[in-house]
C-alpha positions as CSV (number, residue, x, y, z in Angstrom):
1,X,-13.1,-26.6,16.5
2,X,-9.6,-25.8,17.8
3,X,-9.9,-25.6,21.6
4,X,-6.2,-25.8,21.9
5,X,-6.0,-22.2,20.9
6,X,-7.9,-21.0,23.9
7,X,-4.8,-21.1,26.1
8,X,-3.3,-18.2,24.2
9,X,-4.3,-15.0,26.0
10,X,-2.7,-12.7,23.4
11,X,-5.0,-13.0,20.5
12,X,-7.4,-11.1,18.4
13,X,-9.1,-10.8,15.0
14,X,-10.0,-8.4,12.3
15,X,-12.3,-8.3,9.2
16,X,-11.0,-7.6,5.7
17,X,-13.3,-6.7,2.8
18,X,-11.9,-6.5,-0.7
19,X,-12.4,-2.7,-0.6
20,X,-10.4,-2.3,2.7
21,X,-6.8,-1.2,3.1
22,X,-5.2,-4.2,4.8
23,X,-2.7,-2.0,6.7
24,X,-5.6,-0.1,8.3
25,X,-7.7,-3.0,9.4
26,X,-5.0,-5.4,10.5
27,X,-4.5,-5.3,14.2
28,X,-2.0,-8.1,14.6
29,X,1.1,-7.4,16.6
30,X,4.5,-6.8,15.0
31,X,6.7,-8.0,17.9
32,X,5.9,-11.8,18.1
33,X,5.2,-15.1,16.4
34,X,2.1,-17.1,16.1
35,X,-0.6,-18.8,14.1
36,X,-3.6,-17.4,12.3
37,X,-6.8,-18.8,10.9
38,X,-8.7,-17.2,8.0
39,X,-12.4,-17.7,7.6
40,X,-14.3,-16.7,4.5
41,X,-17.8,-15.1,4.9
42,X,-19.6,-16.3,1.8
43,X,-23.1,-17.1,0.8
44,X,-24.3,-16.7,4.4
45,X,-21.8,-19.3,5.5
46,X,-18.5,-19.1,7.3
47,X,-15.7,-21.5,6.1
48,X,-12.2,-22.0,7.4
49,X,-10.1,-21.5,4.3
50,X,-6.5,-21.1,5.6
51,X,-4.2,-21.9,8.5
52,X,-0.9,-20.0,8.5
53,X,2.0,-19.0,10.7
54,X,4.6,-16.3,11.4
55,X,7.9,-17.3,12.9
56,X,10.0,-20.4,12.7
57,X,12.3,-22.6,14.8
58,X,16.0,-22.0,14.1
59,X,18.7,-24.8,13.9
60,X,19.7,-23.9,17.5
61,X,16.2,-24.6,18.8
62,X,15.3,-21.0,19.4
63,X,12.5,-19.0,17.8
64,X,13.3,-16.8,14.8
65,X,10.7,-14.1,14.8
66,X,9.8,-12.4,11.5
67,X,11.2,-8.9,11.8
68,X,7.8,-7.3,11.8
69,X,6.0,-10.2,13.4
70,X,2.5,-11.4,12.7
71,X,1.5,-8.0,11.3
72,X,4.3,-8.2,8.8
73,X,3.1,-11.6,7.7
74,X,-0.2,-10.1,6.6
75,X,1.2,-6.8,5.2
76,X,4.4,-7.9,3.5
77,X,3.8,-11.6,3.1
78,X,2.9,-13.2,-0.2
79,X,0.1,-15.5,-1.2
80,X,-1.1,-16.5,-4.7
81,X,2.2,-15.1,-6.1
82,X,2.1,-11.5,-4.8
83,X,1.5,-9.4,-1.8
84,X,-1.7,-10.3,0.1
85,X,-3.0,-6.7,-0.1
86,X,-3.1,-7.2,-3.9
87,X,-4.1,-10.9,-4.2
88,X,-6.6,-11.2,-1.4
89,X,-9.1,-8.8,-3.0
90,X,-8.7,-10.5,-6.4
91,X,-9.1,-13.9,-4.9
92,X,-12.1,-12.8,-2.9
93,X,-13.9,-11.5,-5.9
94,X,-13.0,-14.6,-7.9
95,X,-14.5,-16.9,-5.2
96,X,-17.4,-14.7,-4.2
97,X,-16.1,-14.0,-0.7
98,X,-17.8,-11.1,1.0
99,X,-15.1,-10.7,3.7
100,X,-12.3,-12.5,5.5
101,X,-12.5,-12.9,9.3
102,X,-8.9,-13.4,10.4
103,X,-8.1,-14.7,13.9
104,X,-4.5,-14.5,15.2
105,X,-2.9,-16.1,18.3
106,X,0.6,-15.3,19.7
107,X,2.0,-18.8,20.4
108,X,5.6,-17.8,21.2
109,X,6.3,-15.0,23.6
110,X,7.1,-14.4,27.3
111,X,4.1,-16.6,28.4
112,X,4.1,-19.3,25.7
113,X,6.9,-21.2,24.0
114,X,4.9,-23.1,21.3
115,X,6.5,-23.1,17.9
116,X,4.0,-21.9,15.3
117,X,4.9,-24.6,12.7
118,X,4.3,-27.5,15.1
119,X,0.9,-26.1,16.0
120,X,0.1,-25.4,12.4
121,X,0.9,-29.0,11.5
122,X,-1.3,-30.3,14.3
123,X,-4.3,-28.1,13.2
124,X,-3.9,-29.0,9.5
125,X,-3.8,-32.7,10.4
126,X,-6.9,-32.3,12.6
127,X,-8.8,-30.4,9.9
128,X,-7.9,-33.0,7.3
129,X,-9.0,-35.9,9.6
130,X,-12.4,-34.1,10.0
131,X,-13.0,-33.0,6.4
132,X,-10.8,-35.3,4.3
133,X,-8.8,-32.4,2.8
134,X,-6.9,-29.3,3.7
135,X,-8.5,-25.8,3.9
136,X,-8.8,-24.6,0.3
137,X,-6.2,-21.8,0.4
138,X,-3.7,-24.2,2.0
139,X,-4.0,-26.3,-1.1
140,X,-3.0,-23.5,-3.5
């Protein structure tokens, strides 16, 4: 769906089940900024449920990397009002999600200079134009 992400050579993914330790399964780097997509594996279907970023553009036009990069966004970032390692398993059980398949892309490093927020806005707009709404975790 998002062919524009193929240009990023530094990328990867990991699975997270509600019984997993997020810090063990997360393989995202801690030295850069980028974008990530979260897919829910549920009822024999795969659904994109969230588009997120790590890193932002400063007032001087330079990137401001999160101190612990993409990895820190997962491990120390909050969603649904608390740390993801706490809220993701709860939300997964509530929604009947078997696992999360999380894809990450480094969009700003020595090879690429794409600000994550700009890319996130483009992908959210594309998703909304295709489906008429935002991914469900982007709405919460």
